[in-house]
N, C-alpha and C positions, 0 to 999 in steps of 0.2 A: 809555234807550238811544238814542232818536232824536236827542238833542242831540249824540251822539258820532259819528253817521253822517257819513262824508265824502261819499258818493255812492251812489246806487242804480243798479246796472247792469241794464238792461232788454233782454232778448233776445226779440224777437218773431219766431218761426219760422212755418213753414207749418202745423204741427200743435199748437203750444203757445206760451204766453207765460210767460217765467221772469224772476225778479228775483234778484239777489244783492246783499246789503248789504255795504258795505266799511267797516270800522272800523279806523283807523290802519294802512291798507295790508293788513289781513287780510280775507280773504273769509269771510263767514258762509254758512250753509246757503242753498241755492237753493230758491226757492218757486215753484210753478206757479200761475198765475192763469187765470180764465176770460176776462177782457178787460182792456184797457188802463185803462178807467174805474175798475176796482177798485183798480188800482195808484195812480192819481192821487188817489183818495179816501184811500187808506191812507198815502201819503207826500206830505204837504203841506210846502212850504218846504224841501224837501231836493233837492239837485241830482240830476237824472236824466241818465244817459248811455245813449242808446237806439240799438240796432241792430234794424232791422226789414226783413223781406223783403216786407212788405205796405205799401201806401200808407196813411199815417196821415191821417185826415180833417182837412181844413183847420179850424183853430181849436181842435182837441182839446187842444193843449198850451199854449194861451194862459193866462197867469197862473202857469205853472209854470217852474221853472228847469231847462229840458230842452235838451239838445243831441242832435239826431238825426244819426247818422253818415251821411255821404255821401262820394262821391269828392272833393268839394270841401272836406271838413274838413281842417284841418292834420294831416298824418300823419308819423310818424317813419320811414316807408318810402316808396319811390318806386313808383308804379304804371306799369308798362310794359304798357299795355293799350289797344287801339285804340278801344274804346267804354267808357271808365271810367264814364260815366253809367248803364250797364247792369250794372255790377259790383255784386253783392249786398253789402250792408253786413256781413252775417255772414261773407262770404269775406274782406272787408277786415280785419275785427276778428280773425279767426282767423290771418290772415297776420301781423298786427302781434303777436299773442300768441306765435306761433311764433318770430318774430324777437327778441322780448323774452326768451323762455326760452332760446333757442339762438342768440345773436348770432355773427356771423362763421362761420355754418354754412349749408350748403344745406339747406333745410327743405321737405319735401313734406307738406302738410296734407290729409288725407283725411277728409272729413266725411260719415259714413254716416247720412243722414237720409231724408226723403221722396225727395229726389234725392241722388245721390252727387256731391260736388264734390271735385276733386283739384287742388290749387293749389301752384305752386312759388314759393318766395321764396329768392333766391340769397344767397350769403354777404355780398354788398354791401348787402343790404336792399332788393333790387329784386324786385317782384312780376312774375314772368316770364310768367304766364298759367296756364291750367288746362284742366280737362275737366269737363263736366257729363254725367251719365248717369242713367238711372232707378234709383231705390232698390229695395230688396228687395221691399217690398209692392207698389210700382208695377209691377214686372215681373210679379208674380203676377196683379195686377188686370188688367193689359193683356192677358194671354193669355186671361183669362176674358171680358173685355169685347169683344175683337175676334175671337172665335170663337163657334161655335154649340154646340160639344160639350164644351169643356174646362171643368172645375170651378174655382171660386174657392177657393184654399187659403190665402189671405192671413191668415186668422184661426186656422188650424190647423196651419201648417207646422212648428211646433216639435214636434209629435207625429208627424211623418212621418219615416221612416227616412232617414238622412243619407248613405247611400252615393252615390258619384258616378254610378253607373249604376243607374237606377231599375228596379224590377221591377213597377211599376204606374204608371198615368197620373199619379196624385198624386205619386209618388216622382220621376217624370221631370220634372214641373213644378217640384218643389222643387230637383232637381239643376240644371236649367237656370237657375233664379233664383239660388240660393245659390252653387253652385260656378262659375257663370258670372261672378259678381262676384269671387270669389276669383281666378280665372284672369285676369280683366280687370285687376285691381289689381296682381297679381304681374307681369303683362306691362308695365304702365305703369312700375312701380318699376324693373324690370330695364332697360327702355329708357332711362329718365332717368339711371340710375346710370352709363351710358356717358359722358355729358357732364358730369354733376355728381357728382364723386367724394365719397365719405363722406357720401352723402345720408342725412339724418335724417328718418325717417317718423313723423308724428304722426297718430294716429287720434282722432277725436272723433265726436260725434253719437249718437243714440239706439240705433243698431244696431252701434256700434263693437265692443262686447264679444263679439258673435257671430263676428267675423272676426279678432280680435287674434291668435289662435294659428294662423291659417291662412295668414298672409302671410309670405313669405320675405324678411324685412327686419328690421332692428333697429327695434322699435316702441316709441314712447312714447305711452301712453294719456293724452290730455289732455282730461279731461272738462270742464274750465273754460277751454279755450284761447280761446274767444270772449270770455269775461268778462275774462280777463287782457289781451287786446287792447283791449277797451273801456276798461279802467282806465288802460292805458298811453296811449291816445289822449286820454282825459279829462285826464290830467296834462299832456299835451303841448299842450293848448289855450292 
């Protein structure tokens, strides 16, 4: 199988490291790893296209055919961003993936992970900017960490009643975290639709499936949007 692999797409996030093998343009199953070293040991002499939200230690990739995505990489989209050196590689890859899937369309990519990133790529393929806000567990953890009395519900929230108005402190914490995100995102979508008509909304990230049915927009669930972008960028090099 390894002789047929075109490239290994490596997505290093805040809470996980994932790879996706590409064979003749087809994406195989995504695998989760403990660390980058495991990947380098498993995939020798195979090109790697890497997106990382963390700094990769100097010398780690020496001897490997690896391209680490940055704002300086040749890209099939334009970055209209005042500090491109601070723009996360995952956000760049997702923007490219959205533009690849839906060209000549205004695309809003919402990545619901540790943090929530909301990025707009217009119909001309220009990255217009975005929003970063706390993710679901981060909101729950913050209320616990910055108060004396509030409990930590970050590991039990799925068992808490989901009504918008809570009848207990835990229910109120859940409502503020979960429904706060729902109303935040619906507000962002509604505001952007005024200037970007026929806005296409793409959800991705580990928590995306919890919110898909709650947002008032035409939603495309893009579980591999980052990988699609990485592959497009790799081909563009």
